[in-house]
PyMOL Python script that loads the backbone (N, CA, C, O; Angstrom):
from pymol import cmd

cmd.read_pdbstr("""\
ATOM      1  N   MET A   1       0.847  -1.178   0.000  1.00  0.00           N
ATOM      2  CA  MET A   1       0.000   0.000   0.000  1.00  0.00           C
ATOM      3  C   MET A   1       0.883   1.229   0.000  1.00  0.00           C
ATOM      4  O   MET A   1       1.935   1.240   0.640  1.00  0.00           O
ATOM      5  N   LEU A   2       0.474   2.248  -0.701  1.00  0.00           N
ATOM      6  CA  LEU A   2       1.265   3.453  -0.865  1.00  0.00           C
ATOM      7  C   LEU A   2       0.911   4.464   0.215  1.00  0.00           C
ATOM      8  O   LEU A   2      -0.256   4.811   0.400  1.00  0.00           O
ATOM      9  N   ILE A   3       1.937   4.935   0.931  1.00  0.00           N
ATOM     10  CA  ILE A   3       1.781   5.937   1.987  1.00  0.00           C
ATOM     11  C   ILE A   3       2.582   7.168   1.572  1.00  0.00           C
ATOM     12  O   ILE A   3       3.739   7.051   1.168  1.00  0.00           O
ATOM     13  N   HIS A   4       1.981   8.323   1.669  1.00  0.00           N
ATOM     14  CA  HIS A   4       2.671   9.579   1.385  1.00  0.00           C
ATOM     15  C   HIS A   4       3.217  10.114   2.706  1.00  0.00           C
ATOM     16  O   HIS A   4       2.522  10.101   3.722  1.00  0.00           O
ATOM     17  N   VAL A   5       4.449  10.580   2.688  1.00  0.00           N
ATOM     18  CA  VAL A   5       5.109  11.030   3.908  1.00  0.00           C
ATOM     19  C   VAL A   5       5.637  12.442   3.709  1.00  0.00           C
ATOM     20  O   VAL A   5       6.225  12.760   2.675  1.00  0.00           O
ATOM     21  N   ILE A   6       5.418  13.289   4.718  1.00  0.00           N
ATOM     22  CA  ILE A   6       5.995  14.627   4.742  1.00  0.00           C
ATOM     23  C   ILE A   6       6.882  14.688   5.981  1.00  0.00           C
ATOM     24  O   ILE A   6       6.412  14.501   7.103  1.00  0.00           O
ATOM     25  N   LEU A   7       8.161  14.950   5.767  1.00  0.00           N
ATOM     26  CA  LEU A   7       9.134  15.051   6.850  1.00  0.00           C
ATOM     27  C   LEU A   7       9.452  16.523   7.059  1.00  0.00           C
ATOM     28  O   LEU A   7      10.016  17.168   6.176  1.00  0.00           O
ATOM     29  N   THR A   8       9.096  17.057   8.214  1.00  0.00           N
ATOM     30  CA  THR A   8       9.271  18.480   8.460  1.00  0.00           C
ATOM     31  C   THR A   8      10.638  18.770   9.071  1.00  0.00           C
ATOM     32  O   THR A   8      11.241  17.931   9.740  1.00  0.00           O
ATOM     33  N   GLY A   9      11.101  19.992   8.814  1.00  0.00           N
ATOM     34  CA  GLY A   9      12.357  20.468   9.382  1.00  0.00           C
ATOM     35  C   GLY A   9      13.524  19.541   9.101  1.00  0.00           C
ATOM     36  O   GLY A   9      13.691  19.059   7.981  1.00  0.00           O
ATOM     37  N   PRO A  10      14.336  19.292  10.131  1.00  0.00           N
ATOM     38  CA  PRO A  10      15.550  18.484   9.949  1.00  0.00           C
ATOM     39  C   PRO A  10      15.276  17.005   9.661  1.00  0.00           C
ATOM     40  O   PRO A  10      16.202  16.262   9.334  1.00  0.00           O
ATOM     41  N   LEU A  11      14.033  16.574   9.776  1.00  0.00           N
ATOM     42  CA  LEU A  11      13.721  15.172   9.518  1.00  0.00           C
ATOM     43  C   LEU A  11      13.839  14.809   8.044  1.00  0.00           C
ATOM     44  O   LEU A  11      13.846  13.629   7.696  1.00  0.00           O
ATOM     45  N   SER A  12      13.932  15.813   7.176  1.00  0.00           N
ATOM     46  CA  SER A  12      14.051  15.519   5.743  1.00  0.00           C
ATOM     47  C   SER A  12      15.300  14.695   5.435  1.00  0.00           C
ATOM     48  O   SER A  12      15.371  14.050   4.389  1.00  0.00           O
ATOM     49  N   ARG A  13      16.276  14.710   6.325  1.00  0.00           N
ATOM     50  CA  ARG A  13      17.488  13.901   6.083  1.00  0.00           C
ATOM     51  C   ARG A  13      17.167  12.409   6.073  1.00  0.00           C
ATOM     52  O   ARG A  13      17.932  11.619   5.521  1.00  0.00           O
ATOM     53  N   TYR A  14      16.044  12.013   6.678  1.00  0.00           N
ATOM     54  CA  TYR A  14      15.645  10.603   6.678  1.00  0.00           C
ATOM     55  C   TYR A  14      14.899  10.233   5.397  1.00  0.00           C
ATOM     56  O   TYR A  14      14.538   9.074   5.190  1.00  0.00           O
ATOM     57  N   GLY A  15      14.676  11.217   4.552  1.00  0.00           N
ATOM     58  CA  GLY A  15      14.104  10.985   3.227  1.00  0.00           C
ATOM     59  C   GLY A  15      15.138  11.282   2.162  1.00  0.00           C
ATOM     60  O   GLY A  15      14.795  11.688   1.051  1.00  0.00           O
ATOM     61  N   ASP A  16      16.409  11.080   2.496  1.00  0.00           N
ATOM     62  CA  ASP A  16      17.526  11.382   1.584  1.00  0.00           C
ATOM     63  C   ASP A  16      17.466  12.818   1.087  1.00  0.00           C
ATOM     64  O   ASP A  16      17.728  13.100  -0.082  1.00  0.00           O
ATOM     65  N   GLY A  17      17.116  13.721   1.998  1.00  0.00           N
ATOM     66  CA  GLY A  17      17.055  15.138   1.648  1.00  0.00           C
ATOM     67  C   GLY A  17      15.725  15.573   1.074  1.00  0.00           C
ATOM     68  O   GLY A  17      15.513  16.762   0.834  1.00  0.00           O
ATOM     69  N   ASN A  18      14.821  14.626   0.851  1.00  0.00           N
ATOM     70  CA  ASN A  18      13.495  14.953   0.315  1.00  0.00           C
ATOM     71  C   ASN A  18      12.525  15.210   1.449  1.00  0.00           C
ATOM     72  O   ASN A  18      12.441  14.438   2.404  1.00  0.00           O
ATOM     73  N   ARG A  19      11.805  16.292   1.330  1.00  0.00           N
ATOM     74  CA  ARG A  19      10.803  16.615   2.338  1.00  0.00           C
ATOM     75  C   ARG A  19       9.552  15.746   2.173  1.00  0.00           C
ATOM     76  O   ARG A  19       8.899  15.396   3.156  1.00  0.00           O
ATOM     77  N   GLU A  20       9.228  15.406   0.939  1.00  0.00           N
ATOM     78  CA  GLU A  20       8.059  14.579   0.659  1.00  0.00           C
ATOM     79  C   GLU A  20       8.490  13.334  -0.100  1.00  0.00           C
ATOM     80  O   GLU A  20       9.333  13.402  -0.994  1.00  0.00           O
ATOM     81  N   LEU A  21       7.909  12.206   0.259  1.00  0.00           N
ATOM     82  CA  LEU A  21       8.214  10.960  -0.420  1.00  0.00           C
ATOM     83  C   LEU A  21       7.029  10.010  -0.306  1.00  0.00           C
ATOM     84  O   LEU A  21       6.110  10.229   0.483  1.00  0.00           O
ATOM     85  N   SER A  22       7.068   8.971  -1.095  1.00  0.00           N
ATOM     86  CA  SER A  22       6.065   7.919  -1.043  1.00  0.00           C
ATOM     87  C   SER A  22       6.759   6.638  -0.618  1.00  0.00           C
ATOM     88  O   SER A  22       7.861   6.329  -1.070  1.00  0.00           O
ATOM     89  N   VAL A  23       6.096   5.901   0.256  1.00  0.00           N
ATOM     90  CA  VAL A  23       6.653   4.657   0.787  1.00  0.00           C
ATOM     91  C   VAL A  23       5.666   3.534   0.507  1.00  0.00           C
ATOM     92  O   VAL A  23       4.466   3.676   0.742  1.00  0.00           O
ATOM     93  N   GLU A  24       6.177   2.425   0.007  1.00  0.00           N
ATOM     94  CA  GLU A  24       5.345   1.241  -0.200  1.00  0.00           C
ATOM     95  C   GLU A  24       5.351   0.474   1.117  1.00  0.00           C
ATOM     96  O   GLU A  24       6.360  -0.125   1.489  1.00  0.00           O
ATOM     97  N   GLY A  25       4.229   0.494   1.813  1.00  0.00           N
ATOM     98  CA  GLY A  25       4.126  -0.140   3.121  1.00  0.00           C
ATOM     99  C   GLY A  25       3.427  -1.482   3.065  1.00  0.00           C
ATOM    100  O   GLY A  25       2.792  -1.841   2.074  1.00  0.00           O
ATOM    101  N   GLU A  26       3.561  -2.198   4.140  1.00  0.00           N
ATOM    102  CA  GLU A  26       2.909  -3.494   4.287  1.00  0.00           C
ATOM    103  C   GLU A  26       1.494  -3.295   4.835  1.00  0.00           C
ATOM    104  O   GLU A  26       1.247  -2.376   5.616  1.00  0.00           O
ATOM    105  N   LYS A  27       0.586  -4.150   4.425  1.00  0.00           N
ATOM    106  CA  LYS A  27      -0.773  -4.107   4.967  1.00  0.00           C
ATOM    107  C   LYS A  27      -0.690  -4.338   6.476  1.00  0.00           C
ATOM    108  O   LYS A  27       0.025  -5.231   6.930  1.00  0.00           O
ATOM    109  N   GLY A  28      -1.404  -3.551   7.234  1.00  0.00           N
ATOM    110  CA  GLY A  28      -1.398  -3.671   8.690  1.00  0.00           C
ATOM    111  C   GLY A  28      -0.354  -2.810   9.381  1.00  0.00           C
ATOM    112  O   GLY A  28      -0.255  -2.808  10.608  1.00  0.00           O
ATOM    113  N   TRP A  29       0.429  -2.073   8.586  1.00  0.00           N
ATOM    114  CA  TRP A  29       1.427  -1.188   9.190  1.00  0.00           C
ATOM    115  C   TRP A  29       0.764  -0.160  10.080  1.00  0.00           C
ATOM    116  O   TRP A  29      -0.342   0.309   9.810  1.00  0.00           O
ATOM    117  N   GLN A  30       1.467   0.178  11.147  1.00  0.00           N
ATOM    118  CA  GLN A  30       1.069   1.270  12.031  1.00  0.00           C
ATOM    119  C   GLN A  30       2.038   2.431  11.796  1.00  0.00           C
ATOM    120  O   GLN A  30       3.052   2.272  11.117  1.00  0.00           O
ATOM    121  N   VAL A  31       1.723   3.585  12.355  1.00  0.00           N
ATOM    122  CA  VAL A  31       2.604   4.750  12.230  1.00  0.00           C
ATOM    123  C   VAL A  31       4.010   4.394  12.725  1.00  0.00           C
ATOM    124  O   VAL A  31       5.000   4.783  12.105  1.00  0.00           O
ATOM    125  N   ALA A  32       4.101   3.668  13.821  1.00  0.00           N
ATOM    126  CA  ALA A  32       5.408   3.269  14.367  1.00  0.00           C
ATOM    127  C   ALA A  32       6.206   2.445  13.362  1.00  0.00           C
ATOM    128  O   ALA A  32       7.427   2.582  13.290  1.00  0.00           O
ATOM    129  N   ASP A  33       5.545   1.598  12.591  1.00  0.00           N
ATOM    130  CA  ASP A  33       6.235   0.790  11.580  1.00  0.00           C
ATOM    131  C   ASP A  33       6.815   1.677  10.479  1.00  0.00           C
ATOM    132  O   ASP A  33       7.926   1.441  10.004  1.00  0.00           O
ATOM    133  N   LEU A  34       6.065   2.689  10.082  1.00  0.00           N
ATOM    134  CA  LEU A  34       6.530   3.620   9.060  1.00  0.00           C
ATOM    135  C   LEU A  34       7.761   4.378   9.555  1.00  0.00           C
ATOM    136  O   LEU A  34       8.753   4.497   8.836  1.00  0.00           O
ATOM    137  N   ILE A  35       7.694   4.883  10.769  1.00  0.00           N
ATOM    138  CA  ILE A  35       8.810   5.636  11.342  1.00  0.00           C
ATOM    139  C   ILE A  35      10.043   4.747  11.461  1.00  0.00           C
ATOM    140  O   ILE A  35      11.159   5.188  11.187  1.00  0.00           O
ATOM    141  N   SER A  36       9.845   3.512  11.863  1.00  0.00           N
ATOM    142  CA  SER A  36      10.951   2.558  11.950  1.00  0.00           C
ATOM    143  C   SER A  36      11.531   2.272  10.564  1.00  0.00           C
ATOM    144  O   SER A  36      12.750   2.219  10.399  1.00  0.00           O
ATOM    145  N   HIS A  37      10.674   2.093   9.586  1.00  0.00           N
ATOM    146  CA  HIS A  37      11.107   1.834   8.205  1.00  0.00           C
ATOM    147  C   HIS A  37      11.991   2.978   7.679  1.00  0.00           C
ATOM    148  O   HIS A  37      12.958   2.745   6.954  1.00  0.00           O
ATOM    149  N   LEU A  38      11.641   4.211   8.056  1.00  0.00           N
ATOM    150  CA  LEU A  38      12.412   5.377   7.625  1.00  0.00           C
ATOM    151  C   LEU A  38      13.675   5.578   8.462  1.00  0.00           C
ATOM    152  O   LEU A  38      14.475   6.472   8.187  1.00  0.00           O
ATOM    153  N   LYS A  39      13.846   4.737   9.488  1.00  0.00           N
ATOM    154  CA  LYS A  39      15.023   4.794  10.370  1.00  0.00           C
ATOM    155  C   LYS A  39      15.138   6.131  11.104  1.00  0.00           C
ATOM    156  O   LYS A  39      16.236   6.654  11.298  1.00  0.00           O
ATOM    157  N   ILE A  40      13.987   6.673  11.510  1.00  0.00           N
ATOM    158  CA  ILE A  40      13.978   7.911  12.282  1.00  0.00           C
ATOM    159  C   ILE A  40      14.118   7.531  13.756  1.00  0.00           C
ATOM    160  O   ILE A  40      13.254   6.840  14.294  1.00  0.00           O
ATOM    161  N   PRO A  41      15.199   7.974  14.421  1.00  0.00           N
ATOM    162  CA  PRO A  41      15.383   7.644  15.835  1.00  0.00           C
ATOM    163  C   PRO A  41      14.256   8.211  16.697  1.00  0.00           C
ATOM    164  O   PRO A  41      13.750   9.302  16.436  1.00  0.00           O
ATOM    165  N   GLU A  42      13.877   7.472  17.708  1.00  0.00           N
ATOM    166  CA  GLU A  42      12.771   7.865  18.576  1.00  0.00           C
ATOM    167  C   GLU A  42      12.974   9.253  19.177  1.00  0.00           C
ATOM    168  O   GLU A  42      12.010   9.997  19.358  1.00  0.00           O
ATOM    169  N   MET A  43      14.196   9.600  19.480  1.00  0.00           N
ATOM    170  CA  MET A  43      14.474  10.894  20.104  1.00  0.00           C
ATOM    171  C   MET A  43      14.543  12.045  19.092  1.00  0.00           C
ATOM    172  O   MET A  43      14.834  13.179  19.472  1.00  0.00           O
ATOM    173  N   SER A  44      14.281  11.769  17.817  1.00  0.00           N
ATOM    174  CA  SER A  44      14.365  12.806  16.785  1.00  0.00           C
ATOM    175  C   SER A  44      13.017  13.390  16.390  1.00  0.00           C
ATOM    176  O   SER A  44      12.958  14.461  15.786  1.00  0.00           O
ATOM    177  N   TYR A  45      11.941  12.700  16.725  1.00  0.00           N
ATOM    178  CA  TYR A  45      10.632  13.218  16.325  1.00  0.00           C
ATOM    179  C   TYR A  45       9.716  13.379  17.534  1.00  0.00           C
ATOM    180  O   TYR A  45       9.887  12.728  18.565  1.00  0.00           O
ATOM    181  N   SER A  46       8.755  14.254  17.376  1.00  0.00           N
ATOM    182  CA  SER A  46       7.823  14.554  18.455  1.00  0.00           C
ATOM    183  C   SER A  46       6.506  13.800  18.292  1.00  0.00           C
ATOM    184  O   SER A  46       6.048  13.119  19.209  1.00  0.00           O
ATOM    185  N   PHE A  47       5.898  13.933  17.095  1.00  0.00           N
ATOM    186  CA  PHE A  47       4.622  13.267  16.834  1.00  0.00           C
ATOM    187  C   PHE A  47       4.372  13.206  15.338  1.00  0.00           C
ATOM    188  O   PHE A  47       5.102  13.800  14.545  1.00  0.00           O
ATOM    189  N   ALA A  48       3.336  12.483  14.970  1.00  0.00           N
ATOM    190  CA  ALA A  48       2.914  12.378  13.575  1.00  0.00           C
ATOM    191  C   ALA A  48       1.449  12.776  13.475  1.00  0.00           C
ATOM    192  O   ALA A  48       0.689  12.673  14.438  1.00  0.00           O
ATOM    193  N   SER A  49       1.075  13.231  12.287  1.00  0.00           N
ATOM    194  CA  SER A  49      -0.328  13.556  12.050  1.00  0.00           C
ATOM    195  C   SER A  49      -0.771  12.958  10.723  1.00  0.00           C
ATOM    196  O   SER A  49       0.029  12.744   9.812  1.00  0.00           O
ATOM    197  N   ILE A  50      -2.061  12.697  10.643  1.00  0.00           N
ATOM    198  CA  ILE A  50      -2.684  12.235   9.409  1.00  0.00           C
ATOM    199  C   ILE A  50      -3.898  13.125   9.186  1.00  0.00           C
ATOM    200  O   ILE A  50      -4.774  13.223  10.045  1.00  0.00           O
ATOM    201  N   GLY A  51      -3.942  13.762   8.041  1.00  0.00           N
ATOM    202  CA  GLY A  51      -5.059  14.656   7.748  1.00  0.00           C
ATOM    203  C   GLY A  51      -5.165  15.814   8.720  1.00  0.00           C
ATOM    204  O   GLY A  51      -6.265  16.287   9.007  1.00  0.00           O
ATOM    205  N   GLY A  52      -4.019  16.278   9.236  1.00  0.00           N
ATOM    206  CA  GLY A  52      -4.013  17.407  10.155  1.00  0.00           C
ATOM    207  C   GLY A  52      -4.349  17.056  11.592  1.00  0.00           C
ATOM    208  O   GLY A  52      -4.389  17.937  12.450  1.00  0.00           O
ATOM    209  N   GLN A  53      -4.588  15.795  11.865  1.00  0.00           N
ATOM    210  CA  GLN A  53      -4.928  15.349  13.217  1.00  0.00           C
ATOM    211  C   GLN A  53      -3.765  14.567  13.817  1.00  0.00           C
ATOM    212  O   GLN A  53      -3.274  13.615  13.210  1.00  0.00           O
ATOM    213  N   LYS A  54      -3.326  14.966  15.004  1.00  0.00           N
ATOM    214  CA  LYS A  54      -2.270  14.236  15.698  1.00  0.00           C
ATOM    215  C   LYS A  54      -2.753  12.816  15.949  1.00  0.00           C
ATOM    216  O   LYS A  54      -3.886  12.603  16.381  1.00  0.00           O
ATOM    217  N   VAL A  55      -1.879  11.837  15.674  1.00  0.00           N
ATOM    218  CA  VAL A  55      -2.255  10.437  15.845  1.00  0.00           C
ATOM    219  C   VAL A  55      -1.237   9.720  16.721  1.00  0.00           C
ATOM    220  O   VAL A  55      -0.079  10.126  16.819  1.00  0.00           O
ATOM    221  N   ASP A  56      -1.690   8.659  17.346  1.00  0.00           N
ATOM    222  CA  ASP A  56      -0.836   7.804  18.151  1.00  0.00           C
ATOM    223  C   ASP A  56      -0.021   6.904  17.232  1.00  0.00           C
ATOM    224  O   ASP A  56      -0.439   6.605  16.113  1.00  0.00           O
ATOM    225  N   GLU A  57       1.135   6.477  17.706  1.00  0.00           N
ATOM    226  CA  GLU A  57       1.990   5.607  16.893  1.00  0.00           C
ATOM    227  C   GLU A  57       1.341   4.268  16.572  1.00  0.00           C
ATOM    228  O   GLU A  57       1.761   3.585  15.637  1.00  0.00           O
ATOM    229  N   SER A  58       0.333   3.889  17.327  1.00  0.00           N
ATOM    230  CA  SER A  58      -0.344   2.612  17.086  1.00  0.00           C
ATOM    231  C   SER A  58      -1.447   2.733  16.027  1.00  0.00           C
ATOM    232  O   SER A  58      -2.095   1.742  15.691  1.00  0.00           O
ATOM    233  N   ARG A  59      -1.659   3.937  15.505  1.00  0.00           N
ATOM    234  CA  ARG A  59      -2.694   4.144  14.480  1.00  0.00           C
ATOM    235  C   ARG A  59      -2.340   3.341  13.238  1.00  0.00           C
ATOM    236  O   ARG A  59      -1.246   3.476  12.689  1.00  0.00           O
ATOM    237  N   GLN A  60      -3.268   2.509  12.801  1.00  0.00           N
ATOM    238  CA  GLN A  60      -3.045   1.693  11.605  1.00  0.00           C
ATOM    239  C   GLN A  60      -3.158   2.574  10.367  1.00  0.00           C
ATOM    240  O   GLN A  60      -4.052   3.414  10.268  1.00  0.00           O
ATOM    241  N   LEU A  61      -2.242   2.372   9.429  1.00  0.00           N
ATOM    242  CA  LEU A  61      -2.223   3.157   8.204  1.00  0.00           C
ATOM    243  C   LEU A  61      -3.135   2.558   7.144  1.00  0.00           C
ATOM    244  O   LEU A  61      -3.358   1.349   7.092  1.00  0.00           O
ATOM    245  N   MET A  62      -3.648   3.437   6.311  1.00  0.00           N
ATOM    246  CA  MET A  62      -4.532   3.045   5.218  1.00  0.00           C
ATOM    247  C   MET A  62      -3.899   3.482   3.900  1.00  0.00           C
ATOM    248  O   MET A  62      -3.127   4.440   3.859  1.00  0.00           O
ATOM    249  N   GLU A  63      -4.231   2.774   2.834  1.00  0.00           N
ATOM    250  CA  GLU A  63      -3.769   3.129   1.490  1.00  0.00           C
ATOM    251  C   GLU A  63      -4.036   4.607   1.232  1.00  0.00           C
ATOM    252  O   GLU A  63      -5.154   5.084   1.428  1.00  0.00           O
ATOM    253  N   GLY A  64      -3.011   5.329   0.793  1.00  0.00           N
ATOM    254  CA  GLY A  64      -3.169   6.730   0.431  1.00  0.00           C
ATOM    255  C   GLY A  64      -3.066   7.723   1.568  1.00  0.00           C
ATOM    256  O   GLY A  64      -3.168   8.928   1.334  1.00  0.00           O
ATOM    257  N   ASP A  65      -2.865   7.256   2.804  1.00  0.00           N
ATOM    258  CA  ASP A  65      -2.698   8.182   3.930  1.00  0.00           C
ATOM    259  C   ASP A  65      -1.519   9.105   3.667  1.00  0.00           C
ATOM    260  O   ASP A  65      -0.529   8.709   3.053  1.00  0.00           O
ATOM    261  N   THR A  66      -1.638  10.338   4.140  1.00  0.00           N
ATOM    262  CA  THR A  66      -0.514  11.264   4.150  1.00  0.00           C
ATOM    263  C   THR A  66      -0.118  11.472   5.600  1.00  0.00           C
ATOM    264  O   THR A  66      -0.878  12.023   6.397  1.00  0.00           O
ATOM    265  N   VAL A  67       1.085  11.022   5.928  1.00  0.00           N
ATOM    266  CA  VAL A  67       1.591  11.097   7.295  1.00  0.00           C
ATOM    267  C   VAL A  67       2.632  12.210   7.347  1.00  0.00           C
ATOM    268  O   VAL A  67       3.604  12.201   6.591  1.00  0.00           O
ATOM    269  N   THR A  68       2.421  13.162   8.240  1.00  0.00           N
ATOM    270  CA  THR A  68       3.395  14.229   8.463  1.00  0.00           C
ATOM    271  C   THR A  68       4.092  13.934   9.777  1.00  0.00           C
ATOM    272  O   THR A  68       3.441  13.695  10.795  1.00  0.00           O
ATOM    273  N   VAL A  69       5.424  13.950   9.754  1.00  0.00           N
ATOM    274  CA  VAL A  69       6.210  13.652  10.952  1.00  0.00           C
ATOM    275  C   VAL A  69       6.908  14.940  11.372  1.00  0.00           C
ATOM    276  O   VAL A  69       7.555  15.604  10.562  1.00  0.00           O
ATOM    277  N   PHE A  70       6.765  15.287  12.664  1.00  0.00           N
ATOM    278  CA  PHE A  70       7.289  16.540  13.207  1.00  0.00           C
ATOM    279  C   PHE A  70       8.480  16.270  14.124  1.00  0.00           C
ATOM    280  O   PHE A  70       8.457  15.323  14.910  1.00  0.00           O
ATOM    281  N   PRO A  71       9.523  17.103  14.024  1.00  0.00           N
ATOM    282  CA  PRO A  71      10.705  16.916  14.865  1.00  0.00           C
ATOM    283  C   PRO A  71      10.460  17.413  16.288  1.00  0.00           C
ATOM    284  O   PRO A  71       9.515  18.155  16.556  1.00  0.00           O
ATOM    285  N   LEU A  72      11.341  16.982  17.190  1.00  0.00           N
ATOM    286  CA  LEU A  72      11.339  17.544  18.530  1.00  0.00           C
ATOM    287  C   LEU A  72      11.754  19.007  18.408  1.00  0.00           C
ATOM    288  O   LEU A  72      12.598  19.357  17.583  1.00  0.00           O
ATOM    289  N   VAL A  73      11.159  19.843  19.226  1.00  0.00           N
ATOM    290  CA  VAL A  73      11.496  21.260  19.229  1.00  0.00           C
ATOM    291  C   VAL A  73      11.948  21.620  20.629  1.00  0.00           C
ATOM    292  O   VAL A  73      11.307  21.243  21.610  1.00  0.00           O
ATOM    293  N   SER A  74      13.034  22.338  20.726  1.00  0.00           N
ATOM    294  CA  SER A  74      13.496  22.760  22.037  1.00  0.00           C
ATOM    295  C   SER A  74      13.916  24.220  21.956  1.00  0.00           C
ATOM    296  O   SER A  74      14.075  24.774  20.868  1.00  0.00           O
ATOM    297  N   GLY A  75      14.085  24.805  23.063  1.00  0.00           N
ATOM    298  CA  GLY A  75      14.501  26.202  23.112  1.00  0.00           C
ATOM    299  C   GLY A  75      13.850  26.877  24.289  1.00  0.00           C
ATOM    300  O   GLY A  75      13.217  26.231  25.123  1.00  0.00           O
ATOM    301  N   GLY A  76      14.001  28.118  24.347  1.00  0.00           N
ATOM    302  CA  GLY A  76      13.412  28.783  25.494  1.00  0.00           C
ATOM    303  C   GLY A  76      13.491  30.256  25.446  1.00  0.00           C
ATOM    304  O   GLY A  76      13.025  30.929  26.365  1.00  0.00           O
TER     305      GLY A  76
END
""", "prot")
cmd.dss("prot")
cmd.show_as("cartoon", "prot")
cmd.util.cbc("prot")
cmd.orient("prot")
């Protein structure tokens, strides 16, 4: 199944410098599986959203989903 991915900020390095990419996923994949497939370290991202809604990593992906992954933000 085809999943569209948007990697924000510094996370684009996990898409070989591409901010947007398409990933061929396995049926039954969850958001956590996608993040693992992209080799994004757990401490590098904050959360993911689908359709503008923040989702849990256990959210099962559907054909054609667009997943946006957001980096951790720090500062003060």
